[in-house]
N, C-alpha and C positions, 0 to 999 in steps of 0.2 A: 878504550876502557880506561877510567881512572883507578891509579893505584890503589886507592882506598875501597873500591868495588872489588878489585882482583882479590884483596886480602881477605873482604869479608865474604865473598863467595869460596875462597878456600876454606875458610873456616866453617861456613855451613856446610861444605862438602864433606870436611873431616868430622863433623859432628853427626852428620847423616850416617857417615860409614860407620861409626863407632855406636851406632844405636841410640845416641842421646836425645832425638829428635821423636822418638817413639814414644806412646803413651802419654803425650801431653793432653791437657784439657781440650775438647773440642774436636779432636783428631778424627776425621771422616766425618764430622758433621758438615751440612752445607752452609758456604759461607753466606752471611746476611748483606746482599748487595742493594736491598732497598734504600739505604741511606749513602750518599757520596761522601767519603771520608775526606775529599779534597775541598768540600764545600763548607764554608765557615758555619758553626752551629745555628748561628742566628740567621742565616739565608735557607736552611733545610727546610722548614715549614712552608715556605711560599714556594721552594721548587717542588715540594710534594703536591701541593695544591695545583701548579701549574701542569705538573705531568699528568695527575688525576684528571685534568679538565681536557686533555689532549694536546695541549700546546707543546709546539716543536719550535725552539729557536731558529730564527732564519738561516744562521751558519749550519746548523744540524741539516736543516731541510736541504739547503745548497749542496753541503758535501753528499748525502745520499743521492741527490740528485745527478752530481757529478759522478760518482760511483755507478750509477745505474747507465749513465751514458757512455763512460769508458767500457763497459761490458758490452753495451749495444755497439759500439763503434769497433771493438775488437771483432765482432762476428760479421762485419760486413767485408765485401769483396774490397780488394784495394782501390779500384776505381771510384765506387761509392763513398769510401772513406774520407777522400779530399773534399767532396763535396759536402758531407756531413760535417766536417771539421770546420769548414768556413761559416755553415750555419750555425754550430756550437758557439764559434768565436763570435759571432754577432750577437747571439743571445748572452753570452757572458759580457760582453760590453755594455749592452743596455741593461743588465741586471746592476753592473757596476755604477752606471750612471743615474740609475733610479735609487741606488743606495745613497750615493753622494747627494742626490737633491734632498732625498729624506734626512739626511743629516744636518744639511743647510737650514731646513724648513724649521 
């Protein structure tokens, strides 16, 4: 952990212990997560339109698929895992190749 993070965490903990973080505006209210604060304001509208249309970026779909496959793989007996891993590695290689072809086109 970076030294500045350590100092900041210590100060927040100290303020919380003293009660300085109680009674602030918005305390207890749910966070508004409808907008991603890391997305520049000029891109938020298009992100909202794409999200409402059900669009999922390919990277997110791939990460979701990998997480599903990891769970599936963990539930298999050891002998079946090796076969499944080989199949998955083949699929991953095919996806990478397709992505490279799409980027060069």
